[in-house]
C-alpha positions in Angstrom: 111.2 -111.6 126.7 107.7 -110.2 126.8 105.8 -109.6 123.5 103.7 -106.6 122.8 101.5 -105.8 119.9 99.4 -102.7 119.1 97.4 -102.2 116.0 94.6 -99.9 114.9 91.7 -101.6 113.1 89.3 -99.2 111.6 88.1 -97.1 114.5 89.2 -99.6 117.1 92.5 -100.0 119.0 93.6 -103.5 119.9 96.5 -104.1 122.3 97.8 -107.5 123.1 100.5 -108.2 125.8 102.0 -111.6 126.6 103.6 -112.1 130.0 105.9 -115.1 129.6 106.4 -115.6 133.4 102.9 -116.9 133.8 101.8 -117.5 130.1 99.0 -115.0 130.4 97.8 -113.0 127.4 95.8 -109.8 128.1 93.8 -108.3 125.3 92.5 -104.7 125.5 90.0 -103.6 123.0 88.3 -100.3 122.8 87.0 -97.9 120.3 89.0 -94.8 119.5 86.0 -92.7 120.6 86.0 -94.5 123.9 89.7 -93.8 124.4 88.9 -90.1 124.0 86.1 -90.3 126.5 88.0 -92.4 129.1 91.5 -92.0 130.6 94.0 -94.8 130.2 93.8 -95.9 133.8 90.3 -97.2 133.0 91.7 -99.1 130.1 94.3 -100.5 132.5 91.4 -101.9 134.5 90.6 -104.2 131.6 94.1 -105.6 131.7 94.0 -106.3 135.4 90.5 -107.8 135.4 91.9 -110.8 133.5 94.4 -111.4 136.3 91.8 -111.2 139.1 89.0 -113.2 137.7 91.0 -116.1 136.1 89.5 -119.5 135.7 91.7 -121.1 138.3 90.2 -118.9 141.0 86.5 -118.6 140.6 86.1 -115.8 143.2 83.1 -113.4 143.0 84.7 -110.1 141.8 83.2 -106.7 141.5 84.4 -103.3 140.5 83.7 -100.1 142.5 84.4 -96.9 140.7 84.7 -93.4 142.3 84.6 -90.4 139.9 86.9 -87.3 140.0 86.5 -83.7 141.1 83.7 -81.7 139.5 82.2 -84.8 137.9 79.3 -87.0 138.6 79.0 -90.8 138.6 76.9 -90.9 135.5 79.7 -89.5 133.3 81.5 -92.8 133.7 78.5 -94.9 132.5 80.3 -95.8 129.3 83.1 -97.4 131.3 80.5 -99.4 133.3 78.7 -100.6 130.2 81.9 -101.6 128.4 83.4 -103.6 131.3 80.1 -105.3 132.1 79.4 -106.2 128.5 82.9 -107.5 127.8 83.8 -109.2 131.1 80.5 -109.9 132.9 82.0 -108.3 136.0 79.6 -105.9 137.7 80.6 -102.3 138.0 79.3 -100.0 140.7 79.5 -96.3 140.0 79.4 -94.5 143.3 76.8 -91.8 143.5 78.4 -89.5 146.1 79.9 -86.0 146.1 78.9 -85.3 142.5 79.9 -82.1 140.7 80.2 -79.0 143.1 79.9 -81.2 146.1 83.1 -83.0 145.1 85.2 -80.0 146.3 84.3 -80.9 150.0 87.4 -81.7 152.0 88.5 -85.3 151.9 88.4 -85.6 155.6 84.6 -85.3 155.2 84.2 -87.4 152.1 86.2 -90.4 153.1 84.2 -91.3 156.4 81.0 -90.5 154.6 81.6 -92.7 151.6 83.3 -95.6 153.4 80.1 -97.2 154.8 78.6 -97.2 151.3 81.8 -98.8 149.8 81.8 -101.5 152.6 78.1 -102.3 151.8 78.9 -102.8 148.1 82.2 -104.6 148.7 80.5 -107.1 151.1 78.8 -108.6 148.1 82.1 -109.8 146.7 85.1 -112.0 147.6 87.4 -109.5 145.8 87.0 -105.9 144.8 88.8 -103.9 142.1 88.9 -100.3 143.3 88.9 -97.8 140.4 89.4 -94.2 141.2 89.5 -91.5 138.5 91.6 -88.5 139.5 90.4 -87.3 142.9 88.4 -90.6 143.1 91.8 -92.3 143.4 92.7 -90.2 146.3 89.4 -90.9 148.0 89.9 -94.6 147.4 93.3 -94.4 149.0 92.0 -92.7 152.1 89.2 -95.3 152.4 91.6 -98.2 152.0 93.8 -96.7 154.7 90.8 -96.4 157.1 89.4 -99.8 156.2 91.2 -102.5 158.3 89.6 -105.7 156.8 89.0 -104.6 153.2 88.7 -107.1 150.3 90.3 -104.7 147.7 92.4 -107.0 145.6 93.5 -104.3 143.1 93.5 -100.5 143.3 93.6 -98.6 140.0 
């Protein structure tokens, strides 16, 4: 059976999960303040990052993040800093359709953003696609339109 442990240490939350089928241990660490600032699907990215960039497969991995509706890319800078500092994996926050522009129809956003995503993704063997709220819908549309993508994980 799988083990799971969660404890709060001061102002930090530490979660450990052991997956016996492949003897992998994932550790998620974040400050309570960060949990309030970032939704849990971002924290899930920390869990999956360990599975993609494991030592037995030294692929070049990058994370590309798309923000949600009525937001801008910079609002997710804490996510970028945290992931880069703790994993060394580069995070690209996409500067597109920020704030009021984010209400544009998806049929306009997807073809406009896709060339930028391809340019960033070409730098990596594997890409972790992180979409927050509407950003996830835009990512889904881009993956459907992108025949030879290198997206390994979609969060």
